[in-house]
Phi, psi and omega in degrees: 000133180250141178261128178272128177255132181239157178296334184272005178278356180295142178294343180276352183245070178278141170087013182262015184302316184295317176302317179294320178298321181295317177296321180296315183297324181289323180281335182297142177056039184285068176290147183269007182252129355276153176296149182214161174236150169233125180227151177269119184261346179195183184295325180236023182229148176227164176225130173252127177241122175249137178273107184239048179304135178095350179254139173259172181305322182291344183268350185249148171220143180228121177205168177253146172229112181060239181251037183231140171269120181246126178240122180236146174228127179251134180287137175289152169295136183289135179284168175304321181294319179294325181291333179279347182287142178245115181268133172274334175208129175240097184252356178265108182279139177229034182273159183287151185213167171217123183238129184239135177239132174275125182264138175290160182297135179090354176286131179241154179264121187273316181193168175217134178211147184252129183212118180048047174079012176239129177262118184252125181241117181265129182241151177217152169251116180297142178276121183263123179283132180293140179267124178250129183229129177271128175254117182297142173257130181246162180264140177098180187285311180228131178296138184298327184274356176253008181291136178255133180238138181256125180249148178270147177275191183296333179272000176087006179269152181271000000 
């Protein structure tokens, strides 16, 4: 039996269990297929590009589950013509896949498009305008116009 030691097992890092589970989930099955790029395209925008040669739009799905972006590709059944082909080398993979990206809070999927074997997914973080509120300052413990008085009704109840 091996004991797994984590950086988060330190007694000084309490309450990081959820973070550790998220990291484990991200690293599990870190298959390199299909290859992908993540690029920053603007101050508040990102693009994820996956190389999905051999897949058509009907073979691909892009959706969110909780705070995750899930991209799936399902391999098409080979046609009779494809089954008759004899490959001397078959280096273009067309196997099914699932690629999951954990999204930070507030990230939205703007669009997804397939172009020349590349699936581009545009992400954006909406700019949140800071809310500024002025609070009036009064003198004394309680402002006189905000005092609450409780009056009894005819039955003596409040």
